[in-house]
N, C-alpha and C positions, 0 to 999 in steps of 0.2 A: 194152691190158690193163685191163679195168674192175675196180673193187673193189665188186661188187654184194653184196647180202645173201647169206649163205652158204646152200647148199642142204641141208647136213647139220647135225644136232645143233642145230636152231634153238631147241628148248626149253631145252637145256643152256646155250646162249650167252645167251638171254634171262634165264634164272635167274641166271647169273653176272653179267651187266651190272646186273641189278636189285639184287643183294646188294652189289656194289661201289659202286653209286651211293648206296644208302642208307647203307652203311658210311662212304662219303666224307663224307656230311653229318654223321654222328655224330663223325667225326674232326675236322671243323671245330669242332664244339661243344667237343670235348675240348681242342683246341688253344687255343680262346678262353678256356676255363676255366683252363688252365694259365697263360696270359698274365695273366689277371685275378688269380689267386692270387699269382703271382710278383711282382706289383706292389701287393700289399696288406699288411696287418699279419700275414697268415699266411705270408708269404714265407719267413721263417726256418724255420718248421715244415715247409714244403713241401720246401725244399732239404735239411734235416736228414733227413727221412723217406727220401728217395731214396738217401741214403748210409748208412742203417742196415744193418749186416751181418746177413744171413740165411744162416747156415751159412758156407760158404767164400767167398761173394761178397756184395757189397752188393745191395740191392733193385734199384737201377738196372742193375747188371750182369746180374741174373737176367732183367730185362725185355729188355735189349738183346742178351744172348747166348742165353738159353734160349727165351723167348717168341718172339723174332724168328726163331729157327730154324724154328718152326712156320710163320711168315709166309713164309720162304723155301722151305719145303716146298710151300706152295701156289703160290708163284711158279714153282718147278720143274715142278709138275704142269701149270700153265697153259702154260708154254713147250713142254713135251713134247707135250701134247694138240694145241696149235695147229700144231706142226710135223709131227706124225704123222697126225692125223685132224681137222684144223681148217682155219681160213681160210688158213693158210700151209703146207698139205700138199704143194703143188707149187711148183717154182721160179718160174713166172710170177706166182703170187700173192704171192711174197715180195719181188718187185722194189720195189713202191711203199712198203710199210711199212719194208722193209729199208734202202733208200736214204734215206728220210726220217729213220729213227731214227739212222742213221750220221751224217748231216749234222746232226741235232739233238743229237748228242753232241759232235761236233767243233767246231761253231761256238761253243757256250757255253764250252768249254775254251779256245779261242783268245781269246775276249773276256776271260775271267778272267785268263789269262796276260798279255795285253796291258796290263791295268790293274794288274798286280802285278809287273811287271818290276823295279821299284825296291824291291821288298820280297821278297827271295828266300825268307825264312822262310815266306811265305804260299803259295808255289808248290805245296807238297805238297797243297793243297786244290783243285787244278785240276779234279778230278772231281766236286766238290760240285754245280756247276750243270748237270751233264750228265744228271741223272736226271729222270724224269717220274713223278709219283705218280698211278697209274692210278685208285685209289679216289677221291682228292680231285678229280681232273679230271672223272671220270664223275659224281661227286656234283654238281659245278657244272653240268655239262651237263644232268643230270636236272632241275635247277631251271628250265631253259629249255623243257622239254616238246617240243612239236612244231616249235619253231623250229629244231631241229637234226635233220636227216635221220638215219635209222638207220645209213646207210652211214658217216657221219662218226664215230658212236659206235664202230662196229666198226673203223674205220681207227685211231682213237685207241687202242683196245685193242690192236690189232696193233703199232702203233708202240711203245706202252709195254711190251709183252711183250718185243720185241727190245731195247728200252732196258734192261729189267731184266736180260736176258742179258748185255748189255754191262757193266752195273754189277757183276754177279757176277764176270765176268772181271777187271775192274779191281780189285775187292776182293781176289781171290785173288792177282793178279800184283803189285799195287802196295802194298797195305796189310798185308803180312805181314812180320814181323821175328822173327829168332831162332827158327828151326825146331828142335824136339826130334826127332832122327832116330828114336829108339826109338818114341815116340808116333806119328810119321808112318808108321813101318813097321806098327804095329798098325792104324792107319787104312787103310792100303793093303790089309791082309789082310781087314778088314771090307768094304771095297769089292769085293774079290774074291768074298766070300760073297754080297753083294748081286747081283753079276753072275751068280753061279751060280744063284741063285733065279730071276733073270730069264731066264737061258738055259733053265731047266727049265720055264719058264712057270708057276711056282707061282701059283695064283690066290687063296690065303689071304693076307690083308693083314698079320696080326700078325707073321709072321717078318720082313717088311721093316721094320716100325716098331720091332721089338725091336733089330734090327741097326742101324737108324738112330739109336736112342738111344745104343747103345754107340759108334757112330761119332761122335756129338756129343761124348762124353767124350774119345775119342781125339784128335779134331781140336782140341778146346779145349786139351788138354794139349800138342799139337804146336806151338802158337804161331800156327797158321793160324786165321783167325776161324771160330769154331764154327758159325756160321749156315750155312756152306757145306755142312755135313752134311745139312741139310734139302734142299738142291738135289740133292745126290748121291743121297739116298734117293728123291727124286721121280723122277729119271731112271732108276732101277732098276725102278720099278713098271711092270708090263706094261700095254699098251693095244693093242687090236686094231683096225686100220683097218676101218671099216664102210661099205660102199657104200650102205646103206639108211638108214632112220631107226631107230636102235637104242634099246634101253632106256637110261635115263640112267645107271644104276649097273651097267653090264655088264662092267666090268673093274676090277682093283685100283686103277689110277690114278684112274678116275672115282669109285670109291667113296670113296677117300681125299680127293680134291679136293672133292667135294660134302659130305663129312662134316665137313671142317675149315673150309670157306669161311665159314659163318656165324660161327664162333668167331673167325676172323681178322678178318672185316669188322666185327663188332659188339663185340669184346672186345679182341683182341690189338693191333690197329693203333690203336684209340682209347687204350688204356693206354699204348702206346709214345708216341703223340702227347702225351698228358697229362704223361708223365714227361720228355719231351725238349723240349717247346715253350716251357717257362717261361723267359722272359728278363726280368730286372729292368731296365727302361728308365728308372726314376726317376733324375732327375739326369743323364740322358744328354746329353753335350756334342755340339756340332756336329762336332768333330774325330772323335768316335766314329762318327757317321753317315756321314761322308765318308771313313772309313778305306778304303784300297784293297781290303782283304779283304771288307768289307761291300759296297762298290760292285761289285767284281768278280763276286761271287756274284749279287747282285740283277740287274746288267746282263746277266750270262750267262743267267740264267733268263728274263728278259723279252725282251731283244733277240737274244741268241745263239740261243735256241730258235726264236724267230720267224723269224729270217733263215735258219737252217739248214733247218728243216722246210718253211716256205713256199717258200723258193727251190728246194729239191729237188723238191717235188711239182709246182710250176708248170713247172719245167724239163722233168721227165719228160712232163708233159702236152703242153707246147709242141712237144717233139721227137717226139710221137706214139709214145712208148715205152709209155705207159699211157693209159687214158682217165680223165677226171675221175670221181671217185666218184659213184655214182648219186644223182641229185636234189640235187647240190651245185654250188656255183659258187666262183669265186676268193675272194670276200669271206668265205665260210664256211670255206674252207681257211685264210685268214688268221686267223680266229677260233680255229679248231682249233689252229693253230700257237702262238697265244698261250696257250691253255689247257695246252698241253704244257709250258709254263714253270712249272707248279705242280710243284715238285720236292720237296715236303715230306718224306715218310717216308724215302725212300732218301737224300735229301740230308742230312737230320739224322743218319742212320746213318753215312754216309761222313765227315761232319764230325767225329764222335767218334773214328773210326778215324784220321783225318788229324792231328788236333791233340791228342787225348787228352781224356777226359771231365773237365769242370770247369776246363779251361784258359781263359785270357783269349781266346785265338784261337778256341776253340770257341764261346764266348759271342758273339763278333763274327760268326762264321760263322752261328750261329743267327739273329742279327738280319738278316743278309743273306738267308738262306733265307726267313724269314717275310715280310720286306718284298718280296722278289722274287716269291714265290708269291702273295701277296695282290695285288700290282700286276698280275701276269700273269692272275690270275683275273678281276679287275675289267675289265681291257682286253679279255680274251676274251669275257666276258659282254656288254660294250657292243657289240662288233663283231657278235656273233651275234644279239643282240637287235634291232639296228636295220638289219642288212643285209637285202637282198632274198633270198628263198628261191630255191634252184635250180629248174630246170625239172623 
């Protein structure tokens, strides 16, 4: 089973890859700016601003809970589009990215747990190194230009989409505490209304978004992380499978996806990165660097992702279950596997859920995420830059 360039929606996918790649490069600048400010004379003002109350929540909570709900709305749209009318619309096409993504989540978790067995309090962070930041990784890939075949960019996108789906399941199942049943019942009722709109194939977007906003309020009050409201809203948006080459904005899901994609890529994700990537490393001791939490996350992102994804893809190819991606070779698969270790956005998000915003463990987790993501990016770029191209 080959992983060729898709036959359908080529303009849509190119537009999406382009916006994500450019957005990833802006995210890099935002993260670098956050690190610079957090280690300057402006550090105190930076951290104080993030915790200023704006209505019922702090500024940081508005960014992480409200703005990121829009990010997850886009993620949900990408997932549904790919599975209904995209590169993973059939089971044979799901095998390669599906197995690779599953192995790429399991191996980092095992590496993390193995390095933190003697620190039980750290184990709740096992999911932190399982994520892949699609925007960041595609941004790095874009810097390499024609050194990377298009099939690898599409494969990375597909792996990251399934990876995001896994992260959503983990967030809902693992990082939810103290559920308010009344609010949960209200959320269930709103989900029913969204399903009714979908069942009646309502093509107007605003009723979905209005119910989605109400769902965010209900889910936030229930104790389940409110960003999941974005995913649920996305899954309710109708999309019609198209055997030809359709208009880009021919369904509610595609209209929403392409309407919010630039805002997510160029505003929401960079703002999130700027608000969450700031780690004060001045006076950092060796003990802090070799802390099991830091090492577990960094090693999980660099080695766990590489072992899981590279091993899964090469095993499927060697067993003749799938073909090697078009115009790619084993060296390039290795480079792709390393780039999948860039876990920035979702990893930072999960670290806040696992340890609580502002806790010492979250600060250590951020250090591990940044160190691991940078190391994975540099290693992936080095491999892809100097390896021979596929035939």
